[in-house]
BALUM-634626 format. One record per residue: x, y, z of N, C-alpha, C, CB in turn; residue in one letter. Coordinates in steps of 0.1 Angstrom, whole numbers, plus 5000, padded with zeros to 4 digits. Glycine has a CB too. Example, Ala and Ser with C-alpha at 12.3 -4.5 7.8 and 13.67 -1.06 7.14 Angstrom:
BEGIN
513249435078512349555078513249675078511349555090a512849785071513749895071512950005079514149945057s
END
This chain:
BEGIN
500649884998499849984999501150105005498449945010x500450284998500950374994500250474994501350344986x500550575003499750695002500850824990499450765022x500050884988499950944976499151094980499250854965x500451234974499651354981501051464971499551355004x498951514969499951614954499751774964498751614930x500451834961500851964965500952104955502051934969x499652204955500252274948500652274934501052284954x500252174931500452104911500352154904499752034904x500452254893500152264881500152234870500252304880x499752204863499752174849499452244835498952104850x500452264827500052374814500352304806500752524813x499552294790499852274777500252374769498952204771x500852424768500952614763500652674770500252684753x499252724768498052834776497452784779497352924771x497352654782495952574785496352514799495552434772x495852544806496652564821495352494829497152774827x496052364823494852244825495152154840495052124811x495352164853495252134865496152284871495951964867x494852294882495252464887495652484900494252564887x496852444909497052454926496352344930496252614935x496952194925495852094929496652074943495551944917x495352004953495851954969495151854967495652054984x495951754970495251624969496051524977494951584956x495451454984495551364994494851164993494851465005x495651074991495150984988495850885000495350954974x494550845001495150785020495950605015493050745037x496850535025497350385026495850325015497550315047x495850235006494950125006493550185003495050045018x493450414998492450394993491850364978492050474998x490450384976490350364964489850524959489350224962x490650544949490450714950490050734935492250814955x488250804929487950784916488250964915486150694911x488850934905488551104898487851084893489351194891x486851164891485451234885485151344877484651264894x484551294869484651424861484151484849485451434861x483751594837483551584827484751574815482751664826x484751484806486051534798486651664799485751514785x488051684794488951774795489351864813488351864783x488351774821488951864837489051844843488751934844x490751754838492451714842492451594855493351884850x491651494850491351384854491851284854490651364851x492551294843493251214833495151264833492351244817x495051404835496251494834496651444851495851704829x495751454860495951454870497151304870494651464876x496251174867496551064868498351024858495251004863x498351084846499951074843500751204843500151004830x500051254854501051334865501751244873500151434875x500351144880501251094891502550994888500151014902x501850894878502150814873504150814866501050804865x504251034857505151054856505551044840505550984864x504250954834504051054820504151184818502951064817x503951264828504251414824504651444841502651524815x505251594832505951664836505151764852506351734823x504951804853504151914863505052064860504051874884x504252204861505352314861505652364869505352404856x504552374886504252334899504652284908503652304899x504752284915503652134930505152084934501951934920x504651984943504851834949504251764951505251814959x504751634945504151474946504951374957504451404930x504551374968504651314973504951134981504251384972x504951014978505150954979504850864991505850974976x504250785002505150795015506450855018505350685018x505551025017506951115024508251125014507551015040x508051025004509051085002508351194980510550935004x510251234981509151324967509951234956509251564964x508651234952508751194936508751274922507651124935x507951394926508351524919508651664929507051544910x509051724919509751844929510351964918511351774940x508351954916509052124903509852184906508352264899x509952274914510552374918511952354919510152414929x512752234921514052214919513952084906514952174934x513152084896513151984888513951864886513252024878x512751804904513551734906512051604897514251754925x512751504887511251424885511451294887510551434869x510851204891511651054899511050994887511150964918x512050924878511550854865509550784871513150684861x509650714855508050624864508850514868506350544852x509450394862509850274868510350274882510950224860x510550404883511450394901510150414909512950534906x508950434904508050524910506750384922507050644893x507250274915506250124920505350114919505950074930x504550144909503250154903503150104893502750274902x502150094889501050024877500350094870500149954881x500050124852499150184848498050094842499650264842x496850104839496050014831495750134821494649934839x495550124806494950204800493750194798495450234792x492850274786491650244784491850164773490750354781x492650144764492650094754493449934766493350194738x493749794761493749694765495649654765492549614754x495949744751497749774751498349594751498549874770x498049494750498349394753499149344738497149314760x499949264740501049254726500149104717503249194734x499549144713498949034701499648894696498749124688x500748964694501948774693502148684702503648774692x501648764717502548664730500448614733503948834751x500848514743499948474747499048544755500348384752x498248424764497548564777498748544786495648514789x499448414786500648364801501748474800501548184799x502548464788503648604784503048764782504448574767x501748784779502048924783502448974798500948984780x501448914805501348904815502948844825500148824815x503648784817504548794824505648824820504748714830x505548964810506249014806507449114814505549044799x506649174819507349264831508349124842505549364843x507849094844508848974847509448914844508848904850x509948894832510248864825512148904824509248904818x511949054825512749154816513649204825511949274808x512749184842513949174852514649044859513349234864x514348954852514848834851514948694868516148874844x513448704867512848664879513548524877511148664881x513448434888513348304884511248254873513748214902x512048154872510748134861509548004868511548054843x510547964883509347934891508248024898509747874901x509048194903508348264906507848314894508848334914x508048354888507348384871505948344873508148274854x506248204874504948114867504148124879505147934860x504648164890503248114905502648254912504148004923x503348334904503148494900502148504894504148564892x502548484878501548484870500248404872502048444859x500648274872498848214878498248284880498548134889x499048314900497748404911497348524906498248454926x498048574898497048714893496048654875498648894888x496448554872495948534863493948474867497148444856x494348384884493148284888492848394893493248134898x493548514902492548624907491648704900493248704912x491948734885490848784877490448724869490848874871x489848534873489248484869489548394852488348574872x490748424851491148364837492548284833491248484827x492848214840493048104839493648014835492648084840x492047984831492147874819492747964807490547794814x492248104804492448104790494348144788491148234782x495048074796496448164798497148114784497548124815x496747984779497547954765496848024743497447754768x496048104755495348214741496148314739493648294743x495748324728496048524726495148604723496948574714x495748724725494048834725493548844720493648944726x493248794700492648794693491848684696493248804684x491648604706490648494706489948524724491648314702x489948634724489048694738488048804737490148744748x487248744742486548934747487349044750485648944762x486449144741486949254751487049214768485749374750x486349194770486049134791487549154792485348924797x487949024782488748944788489649004786488948834786x490149014775490949104775491949224784490449144769x490449304791489949364802490949314813488349324805x490649194813491349124832492749104825490448924841x492949054810494049064814495249184813494348954810x494649244808495749394817496149424824495749484820x494049414833494049424850495649324858492149324857x495949184850496349064856497449124851495848924854x497949144845499649224843500149314851499949294831x499349394851499049504864499949504874497849494872x499149414880498849364896499549254898497249334900x500849174887501549024889503049114898501948894868x503249244901504249234908503949354918505549234901x502549304919501849344933502849484938502049194947x502249574927502749764930501949794938502549884919x502549904951502349984953500950104956502949984947x500750104941500150174936499050154926500850234933x498050154916497950034906496350184903497749784915x497350264885496650334884495450274872497550444882x494550324868494150224862492750404854493650054875x493050424842492450524838491750494820493650654841x490150464829489550464819489050294818490350544806x489150214828489550074821488049994816490549954833x487550054819486150004814485150084804485449984826x485350184797484950224793484750204773485350304801x485850134768485350054756484449914756486550034750x483649854769483349734774481549754770483949714791x480349674768479249694770478949724784478649604765x477049764787477049774798477149674805476249824799x476549544806477349394811478449424813477349274802x479049374808480749394812481049504818481649404801x480449654819481349754828480949674843480849964827x479449544844478849584858479449424860476849624860x479349364854480449264856482249294864480649204841x482449334854484149384857484649524872484749474837x483649624873483249694885483049534898481349794880x482749494894482649374902484149364910482349244891x484649284899485449224900486749294903485449154891x486549444903487449544899487549544919486749714886x486049564923486249674938486549514949484049804944x485649384939486449284951488249284953486049104946x488849314938490749294937491249374949491649364922x490049484952490949604956490949574973490249764951x489049544975489349454990490049334993488149414994x490149254983491349164982493149184987491349164967x493349284978494549304979494849434989495049314965x493949524990494349665000495049704988495449655018x495649684981496249754974495549944969496449654963x496450054966496150164971495350194948497950274982x494350254955493650204937493350384935491550064937x494050444925493350534910493050514905493450594903x491950594906490550504895490350664885488250434908x490450694873490050804870488650724851492050924869x487750824860486050804852485450914847484850744862x484050854844483750994836481750944839484651004812x482150794847480850744847480350754860480750604842x479450784866479450864876479050664888477951024873x478550594875477950514888479550474890476450354886x480350454882481250374886482450444899481950324871x482450514901482650654911481850584922481750814905x480650584926479350554929479450514942478650474921x479650294932479850184930480550134938480250164920x481850174937482950154934484650204951482850244917x484250324951485150374954484850444971485250464941x485650474975486250414990485950634992488750284992x486750684980486750894981486850864969488051034990x486050934966485151074952486451264948482751174967x487251214937487651374937486951404927489151424935x485951514929485551564913485751684909484451554909x486151674903487451784887486351874882488151654867x486352024880485852034868487052164864484052074868x486952174848488052334847489052284853487452484856x490652184851491052204859490952164878491052284854x490052264881490552274898489052134908490052544906x490052134912489251994923488152054932490351924935x487252054932485952104940485352034943485152174937x485251864950485251814962485551694965484451824966x486451604980486351474981486351444992487051414976x485151334994484651275002484551154998483651325005x482951115004482750965006481750954996482350915021x481350854985480450824975479050894984480350644971x478650824994477450895005477151045004477950885020x478651125007478251215013478651365002479051195028x479451314990479551364972478051344974480551244957x476751244973475551214964474751334979475050984959x474951294985474051334997474451554999474951215013x475051534999475651685000477151764996475551705014x476351714982476851794972477751904976475851854965x479352034972479852114979479052224969481552104980x478852204956478652304949477152274940479952344941x476852324937475252334930475652244915474652534925x477152294911477752184899477752074902479052194895x478652044912478951924915476851844915480351924933x476251854922475151784924473851814912474851824938x474151874902474051874888474651744876474652004886x475651714882476351624882476151484883477051654888x476451544895476251334900474751254903477051304919x473551184899472251124901471951154888471251174912x471651034889470150944877469150914879470050814874x468250974875467851154873468551254879466451194879x469051384871469751454875468551524890470451554862x468951554896468451654907467851794902469651684916x466151794910466051944906466552004915464852004903x466252124907466852254910465452334914467852324896x465352424925463652544928464352644936461752464941x464052794922464652894924464352944940464352984913x464652994947463853014962464553174976464352814970x463953254973464753354985465053294999463853474988x465653335002466853295017466953465024469053225012x466753435038467053555046467653465057465653675051x468453545065468753485085468153585089470553485094x467153535101467053575112467253515129466053605109x468053595135467853545147468753405151466353535148x469953415140470053225132469553165131470553125135x468653195128467953085115467853105098466453065117x468053025094467953015080466653015074468552905076x465153135067464653135061464053075049464953175063x463953015040464052985024462452975019464952815022x461853055014460553055006461153004992459653225005x460052934990459852854969458352874967460152614966x458352794962457152764954456752604964457652754933x457852554971457552514979456852504992458052514977x457652694996456452655011457752715016455752455019x457852765032459052845039459152695045458753015051x461052655045461452595052462552705067462052495040x462352625078463552685084464452595089463252775092x465252625091466652535100468252675106467452385083x468052565113468452625126470352595121467652515142x471252675133472852705123473352535126474352855132x473052425130473352305131473452285116472552225139x472952275109472252255092473852325084470252385087x473752445085474852505077476052455068475352555085x476652445064477852415065479352515065477652335056x480352485066481352515080481652665068483052345085x481952675056482452735045481552835041482552655034x480752825042479452925031478552935043478352825015x478653035052477653155064476653195050478853345072x474953195057474153255046474653405050472453225046x474553495036474653625043472953715047475753715032x473953805056472753885059471254005053473253925064x470353945057469454035044468953915037470354145031x467953935028467053875017468553835008465754005009x468553725003469653664990468653544979471353565000x469353574971469153424962469453274968470053424949x468653254968468953024967468552964956467852904980x469152874960468852734949468352624956470152674942x467252544959466752474963466952274960465752544959x467952234958468452124958467252004960469552124967x466951894948465951794959466351674945463551864963x466551554960466651404949465351364951467751264951x465351334930463751244924463251154938464151084907x463951104945464050984948463550994963465450924946x463951104963463651244979461951254976464751484976x461251244969459951244970458951204969459751284968x457851194977456951094987455751154975456651125009x455151074971453951084959452451064967454150954946x452051084967450151044976449751124965449551114997x448050954965446751044958446651094965445351004953x446251074973445151154984445951284994444451004998x445951434997446251475007446851435016445651485010x447351475021447951425038448651535037448851265043x449051535057450151595063450951675057450951525069x451451805058452651865051453351825032453751825062x451651825028451851775012452051925003450351665005x452351914992452151974982451151944971453151994979x449852044970449252004959450152054944447752074960x450051904929450851914923450251904912451851854926x450551894900449951844887450751794881449551934878x450151664875450751544867451251614851449451404865x452251594851452851644833453151564823454151694833x453651464830454251304823454151254834455951284816x454351084831454251034835454750904825453251064841x456450804829457050794817458050594823458250994815x456650574825457150374831458650354826455850204819x459550284834460450194828461150104827460750214826x459950044836460249904841460449884855461349854836x461749934860462349874872461450014881464549874872x461050084873461050294882459950324871463050454881x459750414880458350494870459650634873455750504880x459250754865459850894865458250944865461050934852x458251024872456651084870457551294871455151004891x456951384861456951494862455951574868457051504852x455851664870454751744883455351904880455151684904x454152014882454152114879453852144897453252134866x453952214897453752284913454052444908455052214928x452952554909453452674900453852644888454352734903x455452734889455952784880456952704879456052894880x456852604890458552504895457752374887459052464918x458952314882458352144877458952024882458652114860x458451944886459651834895459351744888459551774912x460651674892460651524888460551424898461751494881x459851294906460251204913459851084910460151234924x461051014919461050854912460350764918462350774912x459350684916459650554922459550394918459050564932x460050344927460550234928459450114915460550204946x459550054912458449944904457650034890456849894917x456649994889455550064879454550074890455149974865x454450204884453850344891452750384881455050474894x451250454885450650474873449750594877449850354868x449950694867449850774866449050894853450750764870x448250944849447251014843447851164844445750994849x447851214824447851374826447151464834447751424816x447651504839447351614844446151574857446751714831x446551474862446151484872446851534884445651384873x445651544896446151604909446651474916444851684918x447751544928448551454929448951544947449751434915x449351444954449851574962451751464971448051644979x452551584972454151574970454551584982454851684961x455051484985455651485003457151555004455951305010x457851695001458951725009459551695021458951805009x460951615025461551625040462151755035462651495047x462351795042463351985044464451875052462452195057x464551825054465951835064466751735056465651775082x465851705046467251625035467451745018466451385026x466751825019466751955008468252005011465352095011x469251995000469952114997469452244996470452094988x470252395003470052494999471852514992469352605012x471352584978472952654979472452804973474452574968x474052844976473653024972473853064957474853134981x472653114955472953104936473953194933471453144925x474253274942475453384933477153294936475553594943x477253234945478553164946478052984943479253184963x477452954946477152834935477352734948478552804919x477752764958478252704971477152614975478552814982x476952474986476252484993476252595010476152364993x475052595012474352725023474152595033472552835016x473252505029472452395044473252265038470052355044x473252195046473352065042472151955045474452015048x472251815035471251745041471551615052470551695030x470351615065471251685077470551465084470351925090x470351405072469751315080470851145068467551345081x472151195072472551105063472250945063473751115065x471950825060471950685065473250615057470350615062x
END
């Protein structure tokens, strides 16, 4: 296992500032996923850690040892960093068998054949492809080839395993299977993993921590659950979640240490225990945005205590779930119900919103003001 620390890292390609004063710590044994839209800097971060790119500013430490010090022009070569990289493309030697592909790195180190055989067979067995050791890459499916690439990366037990969108070339079913394999691999080996993806499902289901990037800036690092339930910014809230979060315009003001929020959903009152530490509400009235996840809306066909009347705009059955769009005054909301539900267009329904689970964002800064307090 290994701890990685990036301190004040800047990376430019010409005039393009790709990484902006990046500070990120990846603890021993963590599964850290770098998540964000294309061009946000996540793959560049991986390449800087691996040594394939040199940052113009900053320091990178591995277990307290400087592997990069840009100010002193110290860049430890990739071969000395004790890490392995798995690319989006499988990058297998087509003229070598599975066994020889996995053994290649050990062979050039002139390790004894007995140790190589045991190491290779252990890696192939861990990835459940030992039976294919005598086949060539062209005789394997995409998922099997990716397993070979991962087996090759873990055969010499690296301190850090770097995975750059390894599942993006696979079909949906194989991606689900491989997510399970990679997560199980991490739990069994305990290796520090840095994983790059633009797929939020991969990030939320596999990681112990998620680092979210936009335009070269790291906006939030936290556990998948906390990133989902308490996104640090409105931009993160909009990026995370399927179907996407509902945003409702509101007005807010502080009085006697409390935050009052008014919108088409009514008036909510929050105490200072609900506020985030770094974005205290302004004094006086200001514009805000309420964030409500579709699955947090509870629908009733008859009025209940604390419900709001709405009108069904459209109902979209999707087999395992039903998506319902509703109109409340000038606000349109999307709700998600598990299973098959039947709603008619223009039908009157009643919605319950749990105020504790609503996120409040400062509209001017986009930052989270009020936390969802019922974390489970």
